[in-house]
N, C-alpha and C positions, 0 to 999 in steps of 0.2 A: 894192774895196780895192786897196791896193798892198802886196804881200807880198814881203819879202826872204827867200830861202831860203839859209841858210848850211849847207852839207852837207860831211861828212867824206869823201864818195866820190861820184864822178860818172863819166859816160862818158869814155873808152871802157871803163872797168872795169865789168863787169857783176856785180852782186850785189844783195842785197835792198834795201840803202839806195838804190842808184842806181835800181833799178826803181821803188821807191815815189816817189822824187823826180820821176821822169819822168811817172808817172801823175798826180801832183798838179799838175805843170806843165800837162799837157794839159787837166786839168779846170778849173783856174783860168782858162786861156785861153778855154775854151768858155763859162764863166760870165761872161766879160767883165771879169775882174780882171786887174791888171797885176802881173807877177812878175819878179824879178831873182834869179839864182842866183850865189852866191859859192862856188866849189869849187876843189879842188886840180887842177892840170894833170896831163896835157897837154890834156885836154878833147877833145870830139868833133871830127871833121873838119869843116871849114867854119866860117865866122864866124856867131856868134849874138850879136846886140846885147843879149840878155837874160842873158849870161853874163860873169862876171868871174873870172879864174883867179888862183890863188895857188900858191906852191910846195907840193909834196906829197912825202911819203916813205911807203914801205910799212912796215907794222908788222913788227917783227923776227920775231914768232911767227905772222904771218898775212900772208904776202907778197902775196896777191891783194887785200888791203884797203889801199889807199893813202889816207892821211889828210893833210889840209892842216896845215901848220905855222902857229902863231900869226902873225898878220900885222898890222902897223900900218896897212895900207891898208884894212882893213875899215871903220874908222870913217868916213874920208872917202867911201868908196864908198856906205855907207848914208846918210850925210848928203846926198849928191847925189841919191840915189834917193828919199829922204823916204818910207820905208815906214810903213804903219799898224801892221803886225805883223812881227816877225822870227820865222821858222820855223827851228828848229835841228834838223837831221837827224842823229841819232846823234852829238851833240857829244862831242868828245874833246880835240882840239888846236886846230884852226881854230875849232871851236865856242866855245872860251874867248874868242877875239877877238870872235866874234859876240855873246856874252853881254855882254862889257864895252862894246862899241859901242852895243848897244841900251840898256843902263843909262845910259850917258853921254848918249845922245840922248833918253832918256825914252820909249822905244818898248817896248810890251809884247812878251813872248816866249812862244812855244809850243815846247817841246822834245819831240822824239820819241825815246824809248828803244827801240833796235832791235837792238843787237848785244851778245851775252853775252860781253863781253871777259874776264870772270873765267873762264868755262868754257873759252874758247879758249886763254887763257894756260895753264891746267892741261893741256890737250891737247898743248901744245907744250913741256911740261916746266918751266914757270915756277911751280912749286909754292911755297907759302908767301907768294905775293904778293897773295893774295885781299884781305886787309884794306887794303892800300895802294891797290889798284885801286878797291875800293868807296869808300874815303875820297875819292879823286880824283873819281870820278863823282858822288858826293853833293855835293862842293864845287861842281861845275859846275851840277848840276840844281837845287840849292836856291836858286840865284840867278835862276831863271826863274819866270815867272808860272804856268805849267802844264806838267806832264810827262805825256805820253801813253804808256801801256804797251800793247803789242799783244795781250796775252792776260791772262786772269785769273791764271794761275800767276806770270807776270812781275809783274803788278800787286801781288800778295801779297808777292812777294820784295822789291820796292822799298819797300813799306809797312813790312815787317819791318826793312829797312835804314835806315829813317828819312828816306826821300825825301818831301818835302812836296808838297801840291797836285797830287795824282795823279788821272788819269782814264783810262778805257779807250778806246782807238782801235785797232780791228783793221785788217786789210789786205783790200783788195778782190781779186777774181779776175775775169779776163777769161773769162766763161762762154760766150762765142762761140768763142774760140780753143781753150778746153778744153771739149769737148763730145763726147758719145758718137757723134754723127753723123760724126765724122772717122775712125771705125774703118774700116780698110782691109783687105778680104779679100786683096787682092794682096800687101800688106805682110806680113800674117800668114802667107801661104803661103811667103814668102821667109824669114821669121824662124823659123817652126815648120813645116818641110815634113812632119814626121811627126805633126802635130797636137798638139804639146806645149802645155802650159799656159805662157803667157808671163808671167813674173814680172819686173817692171821696177823699176830704181832710176833716179831722175832727180836729178842734182845734181852739185856739184863733187866731184872725186876728190882730196880733201886730208884731212889729219889731223883737222881740226876736224869733219868730217862722218862720221868713223869708217867709211869704206867697207870696211875690212878685215873688218867684220862679215859682208859678203856672202859671204866664203869659207865660211861655215857653211851656205850654201845649196847648196853643191856636192853633186852626187850624188842630189838629190831625184828620185825616179822620175817620169818624164813631165813634167818641168819644164825649160824653157829660160830661163836668166837673161839679161836684156837690160839693159845698163848704158849710160845716156844721160848724157853729160857728159865733162868733161876735167879735167886737173889733174896735179899732180906725182906722185900715187900711181898713175896709170893704168898705167904699164909694169909695175910690180910686181904689180898686180892681174891684168893680162893673163897674167902668168906663173903666178899662183896659180889662175886660173880659165880654163883653156884652152878649155873648152867654152862659155863665155859669149860673148855678142855685145856688142862694144863699138862704139857708134856714133859716139863723139866728141861734141863740142858741137853742138847743133842748135837752131834757132830757127824761127819762122814756121810755115808749113804742115807742114814736115817734123816739127817737134816735136809739133804738134797730132795728126798721124796716128800718130806713135810712141806717145804717151801713150794715146790712145783705143784703140789696137790691143792694148794689154796686157790681161791678165786679172786680175792682182793687182799692186798698187803697194806697194813696200816702202821704208821710210825707216829710216836708221840713225843720223842725228844726234841726240844727246841734249842739245844745248845750244841749242835753237831757242827764241827768244823768241816766234816765231809758228809758222812752218812753212809757208811759201808753197807749196813743192812738194807738200806733203801736200794743201793745199786745191785745187791744180790737178788732182791725181789724183782727188780726190772729184768735182770739177766734170766730169771726163771719164767719170764713172760707174763708177769702180773701187773695189772694197773695198781699204782701206789697212791695212797692218801697220806700226805705228810704235811707238817707245819711249814708255812712260808717263812722260813728262818734258816740262816746258815747254809750249810752244804747242800741240803735238798733243793735249794733254789737253782743250783747248777744241774741237778739230776732230773727233776720233775718238770715237765712242760704241761701246764694245766690244759685239759681238754685233749691232749695228745697221747701222753703215756700215763696220766694220772691226774690227780686233783690236789690242790694246795688249800690249806685253811689258815686263817689268822691264828698264830701260835697259842693265844690264850682264850680261844673261843671253842670250847668243847661241843657246843651246839652245832657249830659249822662243821666240825669233824664228823659228827653223827650224820648230818645232812649229806655230806660228801659220800660217806660209806653207804648210806641208804640209797643214794642215787645210783651208785654202781651196782649195789645188790639187786636192785629192782629192774635193771636193764642189761640183759645178757648180751645184746648187740654192742652196747657201749663197752662192756668188759672185754669182749672179743677183739674189738677194734683197738682199744688202748693196750691190751695185752700184746697184740702183734707189734705195735709201735714200741712197746717197752723193751722187748728183746733187741730190736734194731737200734734203740737209743744208746745202748752200751756197747755196740759193735766197735771193735778196735780198742777196747779198754782192758785187754788182757794184761796180766802182770808182766809178761815179757816186754811188751812195748813200753809200759810205764817205767819199768826198772831200767830199760835202755835210756830213757829220758833222764833218769837219775844219774846214770853213768856220765851222760853229757854234762850235767851240772858239776860232777866231780872234775871232769876234764876242763871245764871253764874256769874253776877256781885254781886249778893247777897251772893254767896258762896265764893267770893274772901276773902283773909285774910286782916286784917287791914293794914299790911305792903304793900300789893299789891295796896290797895286803896291809901295809902300815896304816893306810887311811881307814 
């Protein structure tokens, strides 16, 4: 097949949308399909003839998420490429041009709902805009042939909001990069010289992830907090958590060793449509403490591979972390279940499911497309 991917975010900006698009691209290439990406600039270093760049701007309340502006160049770009299917990755602005171009050219579309813009807007003080944001998103997605939600809670929310033609499509995990075998005794000795229990957070340090919740873990006896990631909230957090270890942004083998060398994985974001960092912690064999909200509800089974806490109850989060930190047996038992709970969730199988969704919309009748 020939797949045109119109995405609101792409390299060099690293986020969930970019990561998913990159994994899909890799898989389509391995399977012998041809793909073209239409994305906002500046784009990655080096020329890639599979990439067409458009103008992009950061969201005012989510500066790390650069979205493409609507562009009249999308239609001729797709016309020249002649795709069988148009994949719309978290469509918002540029995605509207992708939808319009696909409809104009009679090409079926698969849209991936990935970013909780309503939740993020609230975190940045844009209260009262919920109905407007939902109306705009529904306007975009109702013109596509299939909308894929990453988790059951997100699927239920979209169904409640009147989004049509929904299906579930989760996210994959690199279960080789995130694996218990990367646990490093040398790294643990550096991070916890007194044998402390290592409790780690991995993610962006920005308002939408609520990293301020980590301050409620200060002073837990026998615990050392490790914060992996970077963002605008880092300096303030470093002041509030002088005993914590801040590693900054890490990738590759460094990240693999950091995650696997933790004892407990803690997550603070309450607006996750999936929770990729949570899944990576589970793959590394760690019990996870996460809010009982959104995507983590699909990933964490309380008492089995981790613990859930009410999203707005930092005291409950602290109590859950304290319970795991004080009970090595519980950590070992849940850690073993954690790795098993993501078995079979590798990107290859997940992306084959996506190809199945492409084939499904290709097989729809003209009347179904018109509807």
